[in-house]
Structure formats: C-alpha cells, structure tokens
N, C-alpha and C positions, 0 to 999 in steps of 0.2 A: 504494499499499500504505500502511496506517495505521502510524504511528509509536507504538510502545508501549514502556513501561518496566515491566519485571517485577521484583518483589521476590523474591529467593531465600530460600527456607526452608532454613536450615542443616541438612545431613544429619548426624545424630548418628552417632558411631562405635559399632559394636556387635560382638559376637562371634557368628558364625553358629551356629545350633543344628543340629548335623550327627549323623546317626545312622550306625551301622555303620562301614565302612571309610572313609567320607567324613570322619569325625572326625579321621583321621590327617593330613588337610591342614593343620589348625591346628598340629600338632606338626611339620609339615614346613616351617613358615615361611610359611604361606599369607597372613598379613598383611603388607602392603607394609613393607619396611625403610625406616628414616627417612632414610637418605642416598642421594642419587642418584649414578649412575655419572658418571665424568668425561666431558668432551667436549660439555657442554651449551652452547647458544648463547642469547642474549637476542634476542627479536624485537621489531620494532616495529609489527607487524600491519599493514604497509602493503600493502593489495591494489591491484590495478590497477583501471582504470576499471569502473564498474558495468556490469552487463548489463541489457538490457531484459527485464522480466518477461513471460512468456508468459501468454496468456489463460487463466484458470483457469475451472473450471465455476461457473455462476451459483447463487445461492441457490435458484432454482426447481428445482434438480436435487437438493436435500436430500431424499431419499426413503428409506423403509424397503423393503427387498425381502422379501416374505413367502415367497419360494421357496427360502430357504437351508435346506439339511438340518441337522438337529440332531446334533452329534457326541457320542459317548459313548466308553466304553472300547473299545480296539482290541486284539484278540486274533488276529493273523494266524497262520496256519499256517506251520510250518517249509517253507521252499522250498529246493529244491536247484538253485540257480541255475546251477551250471556245467553240469549236465545239461540243463536247459531251453534253455540258450544254446549247446549243442553246435556249432551251425552258424552262430552269429551272430558275424560277424567283429568288429563293434564291441565286443562284450562282451570278447573276448580281447584286443583293443587297449587296454582299459581296466583290465586286471588284471596282477599280477605272478605269473607261474606258478612262480617259484622260492620263493614264500613261501606256505605252506599253512596255513589255519586248520582245526583239528578241534575241534568242540564236543561234549562228552560229556554224558550225563545227570548231574544233580547226584548226588554221592556216589560216582561212579566215577572211576577214574584210569587212566593209561595202562599201569599195571602189571596190569590186568585181563587174563587170559590171552588171550581172543579179541581184545581191542583191541590188546595188545602184538604178537601174532602178525600181525595186519593191518598195523600200522605198520612192522614189520620186513620184511614182504614187499614193501612198496612204498617202502622206502628212507626212511621218515620217522623218522629216528633222531637228527637234530641239532635240538635244541630252541632256538628263538630267544627264546621267552618263553612264560609261562603266566599265567592269570588269578590276580590277587591278591583277587578278589572273587568266590570260588567259590559263595557263597550267592546270587549274582545270575546269574553267567555262568561256566561251567566249560570254559574253552577252553585249547587249546595251539597254539602257532604254530611250524611247522617249516621248516627250510630244505631245499630240494630242488634240487640243481644241474641245470642243462640240461634242465629239464623242458619238455614240450610240452603243448598243449591236449589232444591226444588222450589223453596219459598221465593228465591231470587227470580227464578224463571217465571213463576206465576205472576209475580210483582211486575216484571218487565213486560210481559204480554199484556197485562192490564194497563201499564203505563202508555203502551202504544195508541190505546184508544183515547187518551186524555189530551185534548187540545192545548198546545203550548209546551208539552214535554218533548224534548228533542231526543233524549235517550236516558235510560237508567241502567247502572251497571255496578258491580262491586269493584273495590280498589284492587289494582294489580300490585303484587309484591316485586319490587325491583331489587336486584343485588348487583354488586360490582363484579365485573368479569375478569377476575384475576386469580392466580395461585402464587403465594409468596414463597420465596426460597432464600436461604441465608448467604451463600457465596457472593462475593464481589469480583468484578473483573475490570482490568484496566484498559479494555478495548470495547468499543461499541461496534459489534459486527453488523448491527441493523443499518446504519447510515452507510457502511462500506458496500453491502450487497445491493443497495438500492441507489448507489451512485450520488449520494448527497455530497460527497467530497468533491465531485465536479460541478454539482448545482451551486455550491457555495462559492465557486470561482466567479459566478455571475453576481451573487449577492448572498449575504446571510441575514438580511433584514435591516431593521432600524428605522422603520417608517413611523413618524409620530402620528399619522392618521390612521394606519392600518392596525386593527385589533383582532387578535384570536381570542376565542372564548372557551372555557372549559366548564362543563357542568358535572360535578362529582361530589364525593362526600364532604371534603374540606380541604384546605390548603394552607401550608405553612408559608405565608408570603414574606416571612423574615429570613427564610433559609438563604444561606450565603450564595447559592447559584440561582435564586429566584428573586431576591430582594430588589434587583434592578429591573425586573421584568413584569411581576405581578403587581399593578398599582391600583386596580379597581375591582370591586366585587360586591356581592350581597348574599346574605344568608336567607335563602328562600324557605328553608325548613323551620327556622325560629323567627323569621320576619325581623331581622336586624342587620346591622352593617359589618358583623364580624364573621369572617370566613375561616379563621384559625380553628384547628381541630379541637373538638371537645375533649378528645383523649389522644394527645400527639403520640403516644406509644403504640396505639392500635389503629387509629384512624389516619392511615398514611397513603391510601390509594389514590386520592386526588392530588397529593403533592408529587407522587411518582408519575402519573400521567402528565401533569404540568410540566415537570422536568423534561420529559421526552419531547413535548411540544416545544418548549422555549427556554430551557435552561441556558444561561449566558454562555456565549461562545467566546474563546480566547481570552478568558480571565484568569487562567492559571490554576483554577480549581475545579473539582467535580467533573461534570459531564457536559456535553454539547447538546443543546436542543436543536430541533430541526429548523426553527426560525427565530430570529431575535427581534420580534415586535412585541408590543405591550400585550399583556394578557388581562382579560376580564374574567374573573372566576365566579361561578354561580354555586354556592354551597347548598346542597340539598341533603346532607347527612343529618340525622338526628343523633342526639347524645347516646342512644343505646346501640348506635352503629348501623341501624337501618337507614334506608333512603326514603324520603317524603315524596310520595306520588304527587301530592298537591304542589310541593315545592318545585318538582320537575316541570309540571305544566306551566306554572306562573313564570319560570325561568324562560320557557319558550317564548311566551308573549313579550316579556321585557326585552329579551335579547333580539327578538324580531324587530323591535322599534329602535334599536341602537344602530344608527346608520354606519358607524365605523367598524362594526363587526361583520365579517364575512364567513370565515371558518369557525365551526363549533364542534368541540370534541365531547362525545358522550360515551364513556366506557362503563356502560351498565346495561342490564337487560332483565326481562322477565319472560315467563313462559306463556303469558296470556295476552291477547290484543285488547285494546282499550279505545273506545271511541273519543273519550275526552283527551287522551294522549295523542292520538292520531290527528285530531283536528288542530291541536296546538303545534304539533310538528309541522302540519301543512301550512300554518300561519307563518312559521319561521321560515320555511323554504320560499314561500310566495312572497316574502319580504326580503328576499335577496341572500338568505344564509344557506351555506352548503354544510350538511349535517353528517358528520363522520361517526358512525355508531358501531360498536363492537358486536360481532355476530353471535357470541356466546361460547361457552366453555364445556358443554357436556358431550362433545364429540358426536352429536347425532346429525341426521340429514335434514334438520329443520332449523331455520334462522329465528333467533329469539326476537323479542319486541323491546324497543321500537325499531330495531335494525331492519325488520321485515316490511316496514311501511314504504310506499313508493317514494316519499319525500326524503328518506334516509339512504345513505350509501353504507350498505353492510360491509364491514371490514373483517375478513378472516384472517387467521394467524399463520405466518410462515415460521417454521422451525428448522433446525439443522442438527446434524450429528457431528459437525465440523467439516464435513466433506460436501454433502449434497443438501439441497433445499427441498422442502416438501411441506404440505399442509401439516401444521402441528397436530399431534395426536389428540389434543383435546378440542380443537377448533371445530365449531359448528360449520355446517355448509348447507346448501340447498338452492332453491329456485331464485331466492332473492339475493344470493351472494353476488356482490359487485366487484370487489377488489380485495386484494391481500397485501399485508405488510409484515415485517418482522415482529414477532410476538413472543419468541423464546421457546425453548425446549430444555427445561432444567434437568430432565433425566439424562441429558448428554452434557450437562454444564454449560449450556448456552442459553442463559436468561438474558433479560433486558435490564441493564443497570440504570438507575435514575435516582432522583432525590427522595428522601423521606424526611419527616419532621425532625427538628432539632439538629440541623446541619449534618445529617447523616445520609448515607447511600445504601441501596439494597438492590439486589437482583430478583426480579419477578418474571413470571410467565403469564400469558393470557392474551385473549383477543383485546383486553383493556390495554395491553402494551402495544398492540399492533395499530389501533385507531389513532393514537397520538402521532405516529410517523406520517400518516395520511393528512391529519390535520395540520401538522407543521408544513408539509408540502403544499397544502391548499393555501396557507397563510403566505408562504414564500412566493407563490404564483401570484397572489393579489398583490404583494409587495413590488414585484418586478413590472406588473402591468395593472395599474389601479382601475383600468377600463373593463377588465374581465368581470363578467357576472357569475353568480353561483353555478348557473348552467354551463357557462364556458369552462369553468374550472372542472366540474364534474366530467364534461365530455373530454377534455384534454388528458385528465388522470387516467380515464378508461382507455382512451385511444392510444396512449403512449406506454401502457403497461407492458412488462415482459409476459408474453404468453406462456403460462406454466403447465397447462394441462392440454386437453384436447384442442385442436385449432379453434381460435375464436373464443367466444364466451362459453364457459361450462359451469356446472353447479358446484364444483369443488373450489376452483380458484376464481370464479367470476371472469373478469377480463385479464386477470393475471396479477403480477406483483408490481407494485409502483416502481417506476423508473424516474427518479427525481431529476436526473440530468436532462433527459429528453423532454420531460414535462415543462421544466423551466425554459429550455430553448423554445419550445412551442408557445409557452406563455408570452415570452418576450415578443414573439411574432404576432400573437393575438389570436390564433385559431389553429385548428387542426386541418385547415385547408378545405373545409366543406362549403361549397357555395350554394346559395339559394337559387334554384331554377324555376322557370316558368313551367308549370305542369303541362300545359297544352303542347309545349314543344318537346316534352320528354316521353309522354305515354298517353294512351287513351284507355278509359275505362268503359265498359259496356257489358250488358245492358245497364242503363242507369235511368230510372229506378230498376232494382232488381230484387228478386224474392229469395232465391236459393244460392246463387253464385254471381261472382263478377269476373270478367276476363280483363287482363291487363295486357295490352298491346304496345310493346316498346317501339318508340319512333326512332331512338337512337340506341346504341349499344351500351349496356352496363350489366355486369355479372356479379358483383359482390355487394352485400349489404342486406337490408331488410325492408319488408313492407310491414307497415304497422297500421292497424285499425284503431281509431280513437273515437270514443263517443263525444257528444256535443260538449261535455264538460272538460274534455282533454284527457280522460282516463283511457289508458291503453287497454283494449279489450281482446286484441289477438295480434300475434307477431308471426311472420312467415319469412324465411330467408329467400332472398332473390335467387332464382334459377337462371342458368344460361339461355334457356329457350326464349324466343322472341315474344310468345304469348303464354301467360301464366293464368292459372285458374284459382280463385280463392273461394272456399265454401263459406257462405254467410248465412246459411239456413238456421244456424243456432242464435243469431242475433235478434234482438226485438225490433220492432218496427221503429223507424226514425231516420234521422240524419246522422251520418258518420263521416269521418275524415280518413281517407287513405294517405298516409305519410310514407314516402320512399326515401331512404338514406342509402346512398351508394358511394362508389369511388368517384363519381362524377359530380356529386353534390346532393342537394336536398329539395324535395318538392312535396306539396300536399294538394289533394284534390277531394272535394265533397262528392258523396254519393248518398242516395236514399235506398233504405231497406224497406221493401213492401211487406 
C-alpha cells in the first residue's frame, strides 16, 4: 500500500440553517458544550501488530455499470403491516404489542368523536407520547397492557373503517447491527480495498457547508478523534441537546460508526474517517441501551428539513416493517437525503427494516480471511440488497477498528460497520460536487461499484462493493453519463391502451439495461432486463387498470413513456 500524507482543510464552524420545528434544536443546546465530562483518559495509540492486507480488486475492474435504475421521488402508499403480517411469527417477535402507534390525518385530533369512541372501545386511553411535528406526522402512541397479536390485528381492521385514521400498528423493536470484539489493529483494511486512498488524492473533505448525519444510540463528541468533527446534534430519545452516552462503557456503537464516517484524518492519532466534513448526530438511544422508535422517526423529519445534510448513516434495524417509519424515511429521501442503512446481521436471506424500504440503500457487509473478499458470514442479503462495503470478519481477526467513548478504540464487525463506509463516501462525493442530488449520489455509487457476484445486480452483493476512487472521479464529472432521451425517437409502445401485454419496438439499437414499469405515484411495480431483440413483449395482465410509466435505462441513456392499462 502506498504511503500518503494528506493535508487537512480546517472545517469552519457554522450555524445550521434549519426550518420548522428543527430550528428548536439550536435552542435546545444542539451545539456541543465546551467542557468534556469527567472520566477521560489519554491514549498512546499503541495498536497491536499490523494485519496482512487482503487482495483488493484490480484497476481493470474499474467499470461503469449502465444497468443501474435511476431513482426519483418515492411516494409509497400507506401499509397496514400488522394486518398484512397477521400470521407472520417473525413480525410479532419483532414488535412491542403493548405500545401502539395511531397516525391521524393532518388537522384531526383524538378528540374527534369517531376517533375518540374507537380509542375508548379498544382501551387506547393512556397516552405515552404524541407528535410535536404535526405539520409532518400526526401520531399518538398509547400504552396497552397485556395485549396480544390477535387483539392488535382486530384493532387494526376496525381502525381501517374509522375516517381520519391513516394507520394503526405496534412499535417495532430496533437494535444496533454490530458484534463487538476486543483486538485492535493498526491498519484499516476497509479503506484500502475500496480505494479510499486514491479518492483522498482528490479531497478528504473540509467543507463548512456540507454536513453528514448519523442516527445511532449516542456519541462521545469529546473523543480526541471526533472533537473537531462532531459539532451539532440532538437527543431525540430524551428530547434534549445532550448526545453523550448515558453509559459510556457500554453505549459505544454510535461513537464507533461516527468514527468510521468522519474521524479526523492526518491528526497523528487514532483512525481515519472516510470524509472530514462536519457531523450532525441524532441520538436515539435510551438509558437502558435500547433504541427509541419514536426518536428515530422524529430524527427523520428534522434531518429532512436541514438543508446542509445530504448523507445519513443508520446502523440499526428491526425484523418488522412499520408504516410510520417508512413514511418518515420517505420524507427524508424526498427532501434530498441519501439514507445508508445496515442490512442486518442474522445471516438470513431477508433484509431488515428500515434497510428494506425503497427510500433506503441497504448496505451488506464484506468480510475477509486476509486473502479473499466475500459477503461476511453474518450479513443479511436479499432482494433489497443494494450495495456492500467492508464490515469485518472477526473470526479471522479482520474487524473494523474505530473510536469508542473515553478516547479509546475497538475492533467490531457488522453491517453497522459497513454502512458508515458508504455514508462517508456519499459525504465525500457531495463535498467534491455540491450540485449532486441524493439520487445522483445513489446512482453513481451503484454504477461504479466493483461487481462481486453474478454479473450485474444480485441478491447477495447488490450492485457490488463500493469503489471510492471511481465514484469520486465520476462525482467530479457530475454523472455516470446517462443522457435523457426523447422516447419517441428511441422506441414505440403498442398497443396503447393495452389489456394483457405491450410490445416495445426499438427504433435505435440498445442491448443493456432495464425496462421499469412505474405506477402514477412513481412506485416501481415491475422491472425487466432489456433483451437484444428489436421487439420485446412485457406481460401487464397482472397490473390494475390505470396509467403507468415505462422507463428505459440503457447504455445509450434514459427515457420514459406513459401507457394505459385497460
């Protein structure tokens, strides 16, 4: 590995421009207090013997993938997940049936006669919390003693008939996606195999406008390797301005992920983060070590309204879907945030939530035995897997070393450790080109990734493992070279309207890419790979009646055309 010396561009301090209720964070002491708490130690940064670097992909594997879909606004319909999962035991193992969310249409309250009668009938009378951001999300959370899944399903079905109730569901239990380990290492193999060393030749960060966000349990923002990087934050679990860990000896997950994202580079101590831009930390950890589902949702909305934030790290997950969480995530995406979420650590072929939602980039974990790279043994995978990054494999002594509270460092493994590599890359891309949108960054990361499994996208690696060097080069240029084309010049769709199938007749030659069918809200309902034949047939008999959009993304560009399903 080449030895490099990088100069740090000092990050200027600034006041976040915040709208709506997010502005209250500054008044709540969102900027870091000057004095650190007691109990600090001084480290000598003495790591144990170096590890052998694994083999990383060669320069010949630097390629642009033209088959990446182009992401846009996401408007998912309201889902009644408790009803959909009535007989799904995994769902009920992943929720708290004694804590019930009820979301109302904006402008309504629980004093509305029909809603009040419903709540009384089903014993929803003890309010635990309610939304403080009613212009964004109008929820109430109720305590319900000794509830059963059967009661919740019955209650949800009854709620569907009540005007003004958008959805009703139990709280989802979220956990941090990591496995801790003791050894420390004096080399970070993750940035090496993903070519951050070459990306840093372009820039390491230092933009006073660009901010990356981390949503996690807590952060030691006085840590010697983070004190110059983490300047703003809010405790969404306890509703105050203190993001410091309630128990610094045990609540160390968020400090570790933040270190991978943004630990100060070239300061002679500790580790190197992927980007050196300012961090906004959203604390969602409770004193007992659990994560607050309400805090997570409120963080989505506040971060969505902070213009200076683009990349958001979310190293946590749960086994059950949640309408309130999904809607909040969509709000953040539609307000320009790219949401990097750990896929989960149980090694199964299903992606955890919120990583599985369309608004999120599900990040799987790459591990190594010191020679080869592969999906880590614990990493979840599945249809929503989008990208992978180094997350560690401690059984072979290749963990991810980063900061933990009280000026210490520790090696951990998990998809929690993988997501911050991608978040740091997204933040660095925004730094080198402030004109990039969240969709631009998402498309470039996917299109420039090292293809790790079957050619193109696959359910194990998604689009592959991040390639920081090529992603930064592409970000500087502004795009992956996908041009917008006039649909009438590229292809003809017939019959239109159609009942059972449509034919696509190419007017010019293109062979690689995808046809995607979107409903009128922008939700993708079908995806088909482009074939070399001049005329292709797509079965639409399973679609409901209505207007749809056929979007084509190929090596020659992007186009979209409407058609009507009879």
